[in-house]
C-alpha positions in Angstrom: -11.0 19.8 26.8 -10.7 19.9 23.1 -7.8 17.7 21.6 -5.7 20.3 19.4 -2.8 19.1 16.7 -0.6 21.2 15.4 -0.7 21.4 11.4 3.0 20.9 11.3 2.9 17.6 13.4 0.2 16.7 10.8 2.4 17.1 8.1 5.1 15.3 9.6 3.0 12.1 10.2 1.4 12.5 6.7 5.1 12.3 5.1 6.8 9.6 7.5 3.5 7.4 7.5 2.6 7.8 3.8 6.0 7.3 2.7 6.5 3.9 4.9 3.0 2.5 4.0 3.5 3.1 0.2 7.0 1.5 0.6 5.1 -1.7 2.2 2.0 -1.9 -0.4 4.6 -1.7 -3.1 6.9 -4.6 -1.5 3.8 -6.6 -0.8 2.2 -6.2 -4.5 5.5 -7.1 -6.2 5.5 -10.0 -4.2 2.3 -11.4 -5.0 2.7 -10.6 -8.7 5.7 -12.5 -8.7 4.3 -15.4 -6.4 0.8 -16.0 -7.8 2.1 -15.1 -11.4 -0.8 -12.4 -11.6 -1.2 -10.8 -15.2 -0.2 -7.4 -14.0 3.2 -6.6 -15.4 6.1 -7.0 -13.1 7.3 -3.4 -13.6 4.2 -2.0 -12.1 4.7 -3.2 -8.4 8.2 -2.9 -8.7 8.3 0.7 -9.7 5.9 1.2 -7.2 8.3 0.0 -4.4 11.1 1.8 -5.5 9.3 5.1 -6.3 8.4 6.0 -2.4 12.4 6.0 -1.5 13.3 7.4 -4.6 11.0 10.4 -4.0 11.9 10.8 -0.2 15.7 10.9 -0.7 15.4 13.1 -4.0 13.1 15.7 -1.7 15.6 15.8 1.1 18.8 15.8 -1.0 17.1 18.7 -3.1 16.1 20.8 -0.1 19.5 20.3 1.7 21.7 21.4 -1.5 19.3 24.4 -2.5 19.5 25.5 1.2 23.3 25.5 1.4 23.2 27.3 -2.3 21.2 30.2 -1.2 23.9 32.9 -1.4 25.1 31.5 -4.8 22.6 32.4 -7.7 24.1 30.2 -10.1 23.8 26.9 -7.9 20.5 27.9 -6.6 18.9 28.1 -10.1 20.9 24.9 -11.1 19.4 22.7 -8.1 15.9 24.4 -8.6 16.0 23.5 -12.4 16.9 19.8 -11.3 14.5 19.6 -8.4 11.8 20.6 -11.3 12.7 18.1 -13.7 12.9 15.1 -11.1 9.5 16.4 -9.7 8.0 16.2 -13.5 9.6 13.0 -14.1 8.4 11.3 -10.6 4.9 12.8 -11.4 4.6 11.1 -14.9 5.9 7.9 -13.8 3.4 7.6 -10.7 0.4 8.7 -13.2 1.5 5.8 -15.6 1.7 3.4 -12.5 -1.7 4.5 -11.2 -3.4 4.4 -14.9 -2.2 0.9 -15.6 -3.3 -0.4 -12.0 -6.7 1.0 -13.1 -6.6 -0.7 -16.4 -6.5 -3.9 -14.7 -9.5 -3.2 -12.4 -12.1 -1.4 -14.7 -13.9 -2.2 -16.8 -14.5 -6.1 -15.2 -14.3 -7.7 -19.1 -10.8 -6.4 -19.3 -9.7 -7.9 -15.8 -11.2 -11.3 -17.1 -9.7 -11.3 -20.3 -6.4 -10.8 -18.8 -6.7 -13.5 -16.2 -7.7 -15.8 -19.2 -4.9 -14.8 -21.6 -2.2 -15.4 -18.8 -3.6 -18.9 -18.2 -3.5 -19.3 -22.0 -0.1 -18.8 -22.1 1.2 -21.1 -19.5 -1.2 -23.9 -21.0 -0.1 -23.1 -24.8 3.5 -23.3 -23.5 2.9 -26.3 -21.3 4.3 -24.5 -18.3 3.3 -26.8 -15.9 5.2 -25.3 -12.8 3.1 -22.2 -13.5 -0.4 -23.5 -13.6 0.6 -26.0 -10.8 1.7 -23.6 -8.6 -1.6 -21.3 -9.1 -3.5 -24.6 -8.1 -1.4 -25.6 -5.1 -1.8 -21.9 -3.8 -5.5 -21.6 -4.2 -6.1 -25.2 -3.9 -8.2 -25.5 -7.2 -8.2 -27.2 -10.4 -8.5 -25.5 -14.0 -9.3 -21.8 -14.8 -12.9 -21.4 -15.6 -14.0 -24.9 -14.1 -12.4 -28.1 -12.8 -11.6 -29.4 -16.2 -10.6 -26.1 -17.9 -7.1 -26.3 -18.9 -6.0 -28.1 -15.7 -2.7 -29.5 -14.6 -2.1 -32.8 -15.3 -2.6 -31.9 -18.7 -4.8 -33.9 -20.7 -2.7 -36.8 -22.6 -3.1 -40.2 -23.5 -2.7 -41.0 -19.5 -4.7 -38.6 -18.0 -8.4 -37.1 -18.7 -10.0 -33.7 -18.1 -10.5 -34.6 -14.6 -6.9 -35.8 -13.6 -6.3 -32.8 -11.4 -10.0 -33.6 -9.7 -9.0 -37.1 -9.0 -5.4 -36.5 -8.1 -5.5 -33.3 -6.1 -8.7 -33.6 -4.7 -9.6 -30.1 -5.2 -13.2 -28.9 -5.8 -13.2 -25.4 -7.0 -12.0 -23.6 -10.3 -8.8 -21.1 -10.0 -10.5 -18.1 -11.5 -12.4 -16.4 -8.4 -9.5 -16.7 -6.1 -7.0 -15.6 -8.9 -9.2 -12.9 -9.8 -9.5 -11.5 -6.2 -5.9 -11.5 -5.8 -5.2 -9.7 -9.1 -8.1 -7.0 -7.9 -6.4 -6.4 -4.4 -2.9 -6.3 -5.7 -4.0 -3.6 -8.1 -5.7 -1.4 -5.4 -2.6 -1.7 -3.3 -0.3 -0.3 -6.4 -3.1 2.5 -6.7 -2.9 3.2 -3.0 0.9 3.2 -2.6 0.7 6.0 -5.4 -1.6 8.2 -4.1 0.5 7.8 -0.5 3.4 8.8 -2.6 1.5 11.8 -3.8 0.3 12.6 -0.5 3.7 12.4 1.1 5.2 14.7 -1.5 2.6 17.1 -0.8 3.1 17.2 3.1 7.0 17.8 2.3 6.4 20.5 0.4 4.2 22.2 2.8 6.7 21.5 5.4 9.4 23.2 3.3 7.1 26.2 3.1 6.4 26.3 6.7 10.1 26.2 7.2 11.1 29.0 4.9 8.2 31.3 6.6 9.6 30.5 10.2 13.3 31.2 9.3 12.1 34.4 7.5 10.3 35.6 10.5 13.1 34.9 12.8 15.3 36.9 10.7 13.0 39.7 10.7 12.9 39.5 14.8 16.3 39.5 14.9 16.9 42.5 13.0 14.2 44.5 14.7 15.5 43.5 18.1 19.1 44.6 17.0 17.4 48.1 16.2 15.5 48.3 19.4 18.6 47.3 21.2 20.3 50.4 20.0 18.0 53.0 21.3 16.7 51.1 24.4 19.1 52.5 26.8 18.9 56.2 26.5 21.2 56.7 29.6 24.0 55.2 28.2 23.6 58.1 25.3 23.3 60.8 28.1 26.7 59.6 30.2 28.5 59.4 26.3 27.4 63.5 26.1 28.2 64.2 29.8 31.8 62.7 29.3 32.2 65.3 26.0 31.1 68.2 28.0 27.8 68.6 26.9 25.2 69.2 29.7 21.5 69.4 29.7 21.5 72.9 30.3 23.1 73.5 27.0 21.4 71.3 25.2 18.2 73.2 25.8 16.6 75.8 23.5 17.2 79.5 24.1 14.2 81.5 23.4 14.4 85.3 23.1 14.0 87.4 26.4 11.1 89.9 26.2 12.7 93.6 26.9 10.7 95.3 29.7 11.9 98.7 28.4 10.9 98.3 24.6 7.8 100.6 24.1 6.0 101.4 20.8 6.6 105.7 20.4 3.5 107.0 18.8 4.3 110.3 17.2 1.2 112.6 17.1 1.7 115.6 14.7 
């Protein structure tokens, strides 16, 4: 026996699961960006994390308020306008976030350049904490090679191979750092796509609910009309009480007169 799933159930699942997974992906990407000091701007995963609950709350509150003000034209117009503005703002923000996330994925040269610039900023400012955190996280030394701007920094007491000798790490940090940047950018992009999917599912659910309520109201009005004419015996009883009987309601036809004849005069 084939398994059938109602379209409304699928829309509910898409709305709930899409919103939850989008929130989780945004939070994970935010934590990774902050912990691994990725070149992705921190505001990108931060907005991705916040846009999911904000979108859900905005849609629900707008729907409730618009439903309550159905009988008030002014308030209905006001909330409809606010809803459209918020929807447009969220769409623009989500599009910007998705575009920035893709910019840190493609092309490959851009991603490599962003990683190199990020590491160079740490090295130029002698930010030993940042470079050491990356090296300890991936158990690596330097960016492009074991001796490329690695910590401990080269000075009178340390050479280029100080990290390799002291920490015993045998690989550079570029490959694992690049991989995590790649995954984090995809997480942000997927979260934005799920936000759009959840929004579409909610809009479809609202349309289904409105159609269902309209059908119910029409059925109720039809039922009321049928109820008024479904009991003819009640009307007959009322007519009898008023002295109107069946015989008096019959249509009287003219009686034929047997004595009526056509007299023809013959001259």
